[in-house]
N, C-alpha and C positions, 0 to 999 in steps of 0.2 A: 281354677282356669279363669282367665280374665275374658269376659264377654265384651263385645263392642259397646253395648249399652253401658255396662259398668265402667268401661274405660272413659267414655264420654262424660258420664256423671262425675267420676273422680277428677277429670280434667277441668270440669266446670264449663263445658260447652255442650250445646244441644244440637247435634247433627251437623257439625262442620269438620274441617280438616284439623289435624293436630298442629298447633303452632309451636315454634321453638320455646316460647315462654312456658308451655305446659308440660314440657318433657320431664321436669322434676329431677330425680336422682341421676338420670342418665345424662342430662345436661348436654351442652353443645359439643363437648369434647368426647362424649361417649356415643353409644349406639342409640337410635330411636327405640323407644320401648315397643316390643312386639305386641301387636293387638291380636287376640285369639277369638275365634268365633266357632262354636260347635253346633249351633242350631241350624236346621236345614231350611228355615223359612226364607222366602224372598224378602230381602231387606230393602227399605226405602232408598231412593237415590241419595248419594252423599254429595250435598251441595257444597262447593268449595268456599271457604272463607279466607284462604290465603292463596297467593299465586294468581295466575291469569284466570278469569272466569270462563265457564263452559257449561253446556247443558248436559248433566250427568246421565249415565246409563243406569238401567235396572237389570241386575244379573239374576236370571231365573234360578230360584232356590240357592241364591248366593248373595255376595256383598262386595263392596268396594273397600280396598285397604286404605286406611287413613295414612297421612304423611305429616312430616314437619318440614318447615322451611329453615335452611341453615345457610345463611349468607348467600341467598339467591338460588340455592340448590334444593330441589325437592327430594327429600330422603324417605325411603321406605325400608321396612325390615321384614323379610320373609324368613319363616322358620320351616325347614323341611323336616317332617316328623311323621311317625305312625299316628293314624287318626281312626276314629270310629264314625262311619257315615251311615245315617239312616237312609236307606234307599227307597223305602216305602214304609208306611206305618206297620210296625210289627216285624220289620226285616232290617237288620243292621249288618254292615260288612266291616271287616278289619282291613283298612286300606292304608296307603301312604299318601300324604298330601302336604299342604302348607297351612300354617296358622290355624290348625284345628279342623280343617275341612279338605275334602277332595270333591271337585277341583279346589285349588287355592283361591284366595280373593282376587277380584279383578283389580288391575292397576290402571288408573286413569290419569293421564297427563295431557298437556297441551303442546302442540307443535312449537318447537323452539325451546322447550323446557330442558334445562340440564338436570338429569335424573341420577340419583345415587341410590343403589339398592344393596343393602346388607343382607347376605344369605347365611343363616346359621344352620348347620347340619346336625340334626338330632336323630338321623337314621342309623341303623346298624352297619351301614356301608357308606363308601364315598359317593358323592353326587356332584352335579354341576347344574347350571341353569342356562339354557339356550333361549335367546330372545327372538323367537320365530318371526321372520319377516322384517326385522329392523335393519336400518342402515346404521352401522356403528364401527368403531375401530376393531380390527380383526381380533385383538387380544381380549375383547369383551364379548365375543360371540358364544362362549360357553361350551366348547367341545373339549371334553376331557382328553388330555394327551396330545391334542393338536394345537389348540389355542390357549390352553391353561392347564395347570395342575388340577387334579381332582380336589374337591372339598372333602377332607377327611371327617369322620365322625367327631363332633365337638368343635370343629373349626368354624370360623366365620370369614367369608370372603366378601369383598365389596366390588360391585360393578358400577361403572360411571360412564355415561354417554349423553349425547343430546338427542332428544326425540325429533328427528329431522323431517318426518312427513306424517300427515294425518292418515288414520285408517284403523282397521280392526286387525289385531295381531294376537299371538299366543305366547306362552312361555312353558317350557318343559325341560326335563333333564336331557343331557347328551352324555350320560354315563350309565352303564348297565341299563340302556334304554328299554330293552325288551321287558325286563323285570319292573323297572320303576314306573313306566307308563302303564303297564298292565295292572299295577297296584294303585293307579289313580293319580299320579303326579303330573299336574298340568294346571294351567290357569289362563285367563284372558288378559290382554293388554289393549287398552283403547287410547289412541292419540287423537284428541280433538283438534280441529283447525283453530289457529290463533286469530283468524279474522274471517269474514264472510268469504266463502269459497264458491266459485262458479259451478262446481260439480258436486258440492255437498249441500243438500237442502237442510233447512231447519225443520225439525220435527217436534211433535208434541210428546211422543213416547218413543223411547229408545231402549229396546230389550237386547240382551245378549246371553248366549249359553254355548257350551261345548258339547259335542257328541263324543261319548266314550262307551266302552263295552267291557264286560267282565265275564269270566267263566267261574261261577261259584256253584258248587254242587248243592242241591237241596239239603238243608239242615246244617250246612257248614258256614264259615264266616270269611275265610280267606280266599281270594281269587287264585286260580291256577295261572301261573305266569308263563307257561310254555305253550299255551293255546295259540294257534295261528289264525284259524277262521271260525271254528265251531263254538262261538260264544253263546251263552244262554241268557245273558242279560244285556239288552241294548238300552242305553240310558242317555238322558240329557242332564248334564252337570251331576253325574253319579246319582241320579234319581230315576225311578221307573214309575210308570203309571200304575196306580192312581196317586203316587207320591209327587208327581210333577205339578207345580202350581199353574193355574190358568193365567193367561195374559189378558189383563183387564183394561179396556180402553173406552174412551168417550166417543160417541157417534161423531163421525167426520174428522176425528183425529188423524193427522199425518203420522204414520207409524213406521219405525225402522226396526228390523230384527237382524242381529248379527249372529251368524252360526259358524262355528269352527269345528272341524272334523279331525279328531285324533284317535279314530278307531282303525281297524285293519281293512275296511272296505268302504265303498261309496254309499251315500244316503240320498235318495230323491226326496227332498223335503216338500211337502204338499200342504197348501192352505185351502180350506173350503170357503166358498161364498164371496171371494174377492180375487182380483187379478193383482199381481205385483210386478215390479221390475227389479232386476238385479242391478244395484247401483254401485257396488264396490266389491273388491276382493282384497286379499292381503297384499296385493301388488299396488293398490290404490284405487281411487275413484274411476269408474268406467265412463268413457266419453258418451255424451248423449246419443250420438249416432250409432253406438254399438248396443244400445239397450232395446229390449222388446218386452211386451207383456207376457207373463207366464202365470201358471198356477202351481207349477212344480219346478224346482231347480235342484240339480244334482250337485252334491257337495262331495268332492273326491277327498282321498286321504291327504292330510296335511294342508287342506285349503280352508280359507275363510270365504263366506258368501254373505253379502249384505243386501237385504231385500227391503223395499219400501212400497207402501200402498196407503190409500185413504180408506179408513174403516167406515164405509158409508152404508153398510148393511147391518141392521141390528140382529142379534141372535147369539147363539152359542155355536161357534164354528170350529169343527175339528181341525187340528194342526198336528201333522205327524209325518214320520217317514213312510214312504209308500211301498217299502218292501214288507210284505205282510208278516213275515216271521220276525220282523223287528218291532212289531207291536204286540208281542207276547212275552211272557215271563217264564223263567225256569223251564225251558223247553227240553224235551228229550228228542234226540235225533234218530232214534231207532224204533220209534213207535210204529207198529204196522197199521196200515189203513184198513179199517173194518167196515167202511161204508157199504151198505147193501148186504152184509153178512148177517144171517139170522142165527144168533147164538143164544137165544132165550133158553133153550133146553140145557145147553152146557152151562149157562149162567146159573140155573137152579141147582145143578149138581155142585158147582163151585161154591155156591152160597151155603150148602150144607156143611162144607169143610171150612170156609172162610166167610163168616157172617157179614163182614163189612164190604165184601166184594161187590162192585157195581159194573154192570154192562155199559161199556162206553164205545162211542165211535161208529155205531152202525147207522146213525142218521147224521153224521158230522160231529164236530167237537163243541158246538155251542152249549150243549147241556152242562159242560164242565164249569161254566161261569156261575151256574146256580146250584151246583151240587154241594152238599155239606159233607164232602168226603174228607177224611183225615189227611193232613199233609205234615211233613216233618216240621219241627220247630225252626224258627228263623228262616222261613221260606215264603215267598210271595206266590199267590195263585197264578196260574198261567194266563188266565183271562179274568178280568175283574173290573170293578168300578160300577157304581150304581148311579144311573141318571134319573131324570124325572119320569121317564117312560119304562124303566126297567134296567136290566143289566146292559152295560156298554160293551162288554166282551172285548176288552182291549188290555194291553199291557205295554211295557217297554217305552218306545219313543212316541208318546202320544200325549197331547194336551188339548186345551180348548182356548180359542180366542173369544173373549166375551165382550161384545160391543153393546153399549147402552147409551141412550140419549140423556139419561139422568145421572150418569157418572160424572162427578165433578172434575174439573181440571186438576191434574196432579194427584188424584185419588187412585190408588192402586189396589184398594180392597176388593175382594170377591163380591160381586153384587148378587150372588145366588143364581138360580135357574131363570132362564128367559121366560117371560109370560107371553105366549104366542097370541096374536090377535085372533078373534073368532074366525073359524073357517080356513085357517092357514096351516093346519096340521093334517098330514095324510091319515086317512081313516079306512077301515074295511069297506069294500063296495058291497052294497046289499041288493043290487039289481041282478037280473039274469045275465049269465055269462055265455055268449055264443061259443059253439064248438070251433076251435081254430081251424082255418083252412090250411091244408098242407100241400106242398108241391110234390107231385108224384114223379117228376122227372129226376133221374139219378145223375144227370150230367154225363160228361164223357172224359176220356183220358187224353192227355196230350200226345201219347204214343201208344201203339198197340203192344200188348203183353207178348213176350216171346216164349213164355212157358205156360203150361196148362194151369188154370186157376185152381186153388185148393177148394175142398168141399165147404159149402156154407155151414155156418154153425150159429146157434141161437144164443143171444145174451139176454138173461133175465134181469129185470130191474124192479126192485121193490119200491112201490110208491105209497105215500101216506094216504089214508082215507080222508073223508071230509073233516074229521076231528084232528088231523095232524098225526094220527097213529098209523102203524103198519098193520 
């Protein structure tokens, strides 16, 4: 398998785009050599050395696809194929994707570029590629049966059009879409402005990623493709926490984050410690008069949202979907709620038959993040991740924005945990705590009851003692 680094080394270039002179045996008359990348790391930005200049993006746990210039046309080569994606350390999935990964590589072009994309199908069934949000000739829109014939296994099709407007877009199949997108076939497309744009600011850091979801039974490798809503793995670029890289920025950097949603539901994306504005969609830049400050923006199905902010608060700031079950892994949907249930006695009896049995859920589910309970092979714990103060108790769509004053410009390396100034971390209170005053008024009803009220009954609540125990 050819890695991006190996390809650049063999081509004799260090981090640029592929030029026509380096294509070698494929030559101008043939296809661009396909570049394959299987590592799940966040790759450095691909600075262009051919074509129009632009400020490149950084794809979270992904990379940008190199190209070659052929008589003024920017040529790419996508390979649709089965892939193995590491979703988190120790957990891999058998997916479908492009060029060795799911999602496929990000395609970056400049407004006005003529683009030619060769698509080779190495899947066991036909496919196509729809260029989501693009203005293009109808026959290049990529809808099997409607605007083109399907790309059969072993075939290579070519798409060609001009990138007519700047913005954040996606690509994905429009053939057996339910199966192929459930298997991870998708990617990002970024069109940069060709010149200074009144509604597109220059930024220091420009990140992008896709929201996707899978239903993979614990211990198995392949997603269920017929799942409609009850997914158990909610991911960013087919990675789940703690496998999602942090977004590392310099203090006072202007930061842009582009988020695309190709799941079956909406996602309220929330950033701690900062306010941002939504500056663009896949429909284009948003007028200044239509923007307002936010800390959460909802990204609906099939949408792109582009947010921008100044990273002016140092620290390790959570960045996540605000649907709480989307920040967990390998969830079970039929687990009964056991909060407040005293099942210590029955637990002892079960332990005599099943020594590994653990009592769970009577005080909530936080204990699960620290339990050394056995789980099936190739499975991610439901809540995991170790921070500087203990378990983070998260999974799924969760990452960290790391803001540091000593992060160098253009440096995307993880700076480690934030060193808090003295006296700025919440601590246990050691003084006397007054008994809370409670209001004895029960309030009233808006209308009188027309039937006799039922008998009162008592609800018992188990409270922990001073040591946190029942």
